[in-house]
N, C-alpha and C positions, 0 to 999 in steps of 0.2 A: 879336060881340055887344057888346063893350065900346066899340068904335069907333062903332058905330051909336048906342049910348046917349049918347055925347058928340056926336052929330050930325056926326061926322067932323071935329070941330074939331081942327086940326092940333096945337096946343099941348097940349090936354088928352089927345089920343090918344097923343102922344109920351110924355107923363108916365105914362100908364097902361102903355104898352109897356115903358118903362124900369123901372117897378115890377115888372112880371112878370119881366123879364129878371133884375133884381137878386135877386128872391126865388127864382125857380125855378132859374135857371142858376147864378148865383154862390153864393148862400147854401146851397142844397141840395147842390150838388156839392161845395163846399168842406167842408161839415159831414160828408159821407159819406167824403171822402178827406182826412183830416187833413194829409197831407203835400203836398197840391196847392198849387202856387204860383199865386196869384190873377192875376198879370200874364201868366203863360204861358197860363192858362185863358182869359183875355180875348183873347189873340192867336189862340188856336185857334178860339174862337167867332166872332171877327171874320172870320177866314179862311173858316170854314164858311158863314157868312151871306153873305159876298161871293161865294161860289162855288156858291150854290144853283143847281141845274140842270147843274152841271159834274161830271165824274167826279173824285172825290178819293180819295186813298189815304193810308195812314200815311206813305209816303215823301214825298208832296207836302206834307203838314203838317210833317213833320220838316225838309224843305228850307226852308220859309217861316220856321220858328222859328230855324233855323241862320243864315239870311241876315239876319234882323232882329237877331239877337244879344240881348244883355242890355242893356236900357234903362239900368239904373243904372250899369254899368261901361263900356258902349260896346263891349264885347268880343263877338266872335262866339262862339256856342256850336255845338258839333258834335253834332247830335241825329240818331240813327239812326231809320229808319222803324219798326224793331221796338220801339224805346222808346215811340213814340207808340201803336203797336198794343197 
């Protein structure tokens, strides 16, 4: 509905979707889970959005997070699937 309201204008639609993402995904989840790392949450969301229609599991999410490592230190993290679960 919001995209139609903006007559499918790409710039305005992207701005609306970014606002929804920031509000619903980042702010709400981070508020509910005080110890959640925002960078890790963003990696998980990017992975899930990139793999819509594909089978995903806690192990596959853990593998992606381990392979990408910590952006700030450049070191790989070893994240088990049950940690993600």
